[in-house]
C-alpha positions as a printed NumPy array, in Angstrom:
array([[  0.   ,   0.   ,   0.   ],
       [  2.956,   2.311,   0.589],
       [  3.918,   2.043,  -3.091],
       [  0.305,   2.758,  -4.055],
       [  0.23 ,   5.856,  -1.844],
       [  3.516,   7.032,  -3.4  ],
       [  1.827,   6.669,  -6.815],
       [  4.328,   4.016,  -7.901],
       [  1.529,   1.98 ,  -9.385],
       [  3.646,  -0.396, -11.458],
       [  5.652,  -1.454,  -8.392],
       [  2.466,  -1.662,  -6.314],
       [  0.85 ,  -3.922,  -8.915],
       [  3.865,  -6.271,  -8.825],
       [  3.659,  -6.37 ,  -5.031],
       [ -0.061,  -7.166,  -5.065],
       [  0.536,  -9.887,  -7.677],
       [  3.222, -11.454,  -5.462],
       [  0.954, -11.208,  -2.425],
       [ -1.907, -12.866,  -4.351],
       [  0.47 , -15.627,  -5.434],
       [  1.137, -16.341,  -1.754],
       [ -2.49 , -15.947,  -0.635],
       [ -4.869, -16.228,  -3.653],
       [ -8.05 , -15.972,  -1.554],
       [ -7.203, -12.684,   0.207],
       [ -9.942, -10.188,  -0.748],
       [ -7.915,  -7.165,   0.413],
       [ -5.126,  -8.048,  -2.023],
       [ -7.655,  -8.498,  -4.84 ],
       [ -9.351,  -5.172,  -4.069],
       [ -6.025,  -3.34 ,  -3.858],
       [ -4.89 ,  -4.891,  -7.138],
       [ -8.099,  -3.74 ,  -8.872],
       [ -7.696,  -0.204,  -7.473],
       [ -4.088,  -0.153,  -8.685],
       [ -5.165,  -1.212, -12.184],
       [ -7.746,   1.613, -12.185],
       [ -5.06 ,   4.142, -11.217],
       [ -2.756,   2.852, -13.967],
       [ -5.594,   3.24 , -16.493],
       [ -6.313,   6.778, -15.234],
       [ -2.634,   7.659, -15.607],
       [ -2.585,   6.311, -19.184],
       [ -5.719,   8.314, -20.028],
       [ -4.264,  11.461, -18.451],
       [ -1.065,  11.096, -20.512],
       [ -3.085,  10.485, -23.669],
       [ -5.659,  13.24 , -23.251],
       [ -3.844,  15.686, -20.978],
       [ -4.946,  17.399, -17.805],
       [ -8.67 ,  18.137, -17.558],
       [ -9.515,  21.723, -18.443],
       [-11.992,  23.965, -16.653],
       [-12.554,  26.509, -19.422],
       [-12.304,  26.166, -23.165],
       [-10.282,  28.805, -25.037],
       [-11.941,  31.858, -26.511],
       [-12.175,  31.016, -30.241],
       [-13.387,  34.34 , -31.619],
       [-11.844,  36.208, -34.527],
       [-12.678,  39.344, -36.461],
       [-11.131,  39.583, -39.934],
       [ -8.78 ,  36.774, -38.931],
       [ -7.549,  38.518, -35.793],
       [ -8.144,  36.954, -32.414],
       [ -7.894,  33.41 , -31.101],
       [ -7.967,  30.407, -33.43 ],
       [ -7.139,  26.716, -33.311],
       [ -4.573,  25.383, -35.757],
       [ -4.314,  21.605, -35.454],
       [ -4.198,  21.048, -31.679],
       [ -2.785,  24.449, -30.678],
       [ -4.571,  27.649, -29.717],
       [ -2.917,  30.722, -31.272],
       [ -3.394,  34.451, -31.24 ],
       [ -3.734,  35.257, -34.929],
       [ -3.343,  38.373, -37.045],
       [ -5.033,  38.166, -40.463],
       [ -5.307,  34.371, -40.054],
       [ -1.539,  34.035, -39.447],
       [ -0.743,  32.212, -36.203],
       [  1.49 ,  34.657, -34.335],
       [  1.622,  33.488, -30.732],
       [  0.977,  29.938, -29.428],
       [ -0.999,  30.005, -26.183],
       [ -1.679,  26.35 , -25.327],
       [ -2.079,  22.852, -26.788],
       [ -5.18 ,  20.758, -26.256],
       [ -6.259,  17.198, -26.733],
       [ -9.337,  17.73 , -28.854],
       [-11.728,  16.347, -31.387],
       [-12.839,  18.47 , -34.333],
       [-16.565,  18.489, -35.065],
       [-17.228,  16.719, -38.376],
       [-20.179,  18.953, -39.308],
       [-19.137,  22.361, -37.962],
       [-15.402,  22.494, -38.631],
       [-14.823,  25.539, -36.429],
       [-16.082,  23.79 , -33.293],
       [-14.138,  21.425, -31.073],
       [-14.599,  19.084, -28.139],
       [-11.807,  19.667, -25.63 ],
       [-10.555,  16.715, -23.577],
       [ -7.544,  18.145, -21.817],
       [ -4.614,  20.526, -21.858],
       [ -1.217,  19.37 , -23.159],
       [  2.193,  21.006, -22.92 ],
       [  3.488,  23.016, -25.846],
       [  6.107,  21.393, -28.071],
       [  9.674,  22.7  , -27.565],
       [  9.569,  24.48 , -30.958],
       [  6.305,  26.164, -29.937],
       [  7.877,  27.357, -26.681],
       [ 10.809,  28.745, -28.688],
       [  8.419,  30.479, -31.089],
       [  6.471,  31.836, -28.107],
       [  9.65 ,  33.301, -26.6  ],
       [ 10.747,  34.832, -29.934],
       [  7.307,  36.299, -30.674],
       [  6.988,  37.66 , -27.142],
       [ 10.47 ,  39.203, -27.315],
       [  9.753,  40.742, -30.715],
       [  6.476,  42.187, -29.434],
       [  8.135,  43.703, -26.369],
       [ 10.964,  45.018, -28.552],
       [  8.481,  46.711, -30.891],
       [  6.652,  48.33 , -27.991],
       [  9.893,  49.611, -26.431],
       [ 11.164,  50.823, -29.829],
       [  7.919,  52.643, -30.538],
       [  7.981,  54.24 , -27.1  ],
       [ 11.605,  55.403, -27.471],
       [ 11.066,  56.822, -30.981],
       [  7.999,  58.856, -30.037]])
């Protein structure tokens, strides 16, 4: 149970299997093994679909400016050009209404998206500072 509480589910499952090998009729071992399998399945689902999200992103644009989804990533766009990646989501695109999505969970940005985010943010700050200094 200590391994289970430490969220080392693979090790806990091995321990429960060994315990059941020694005492196959023990209902506590069986129950703990089933709970461990459920936690392993939850962990697999969480890795596949990401962390549950509370709010879906704001997908509103005007003349291509605003927030849009490109593939699995939410971007701030300017004239339909993805400028700044905000977040990645595990999602399913609606087959009928292509601009609507079902969000399953939040994923981490890819390393190249984080790099692009840093470059775009730095360029934006540089433009603001440059504009302020040249006024």
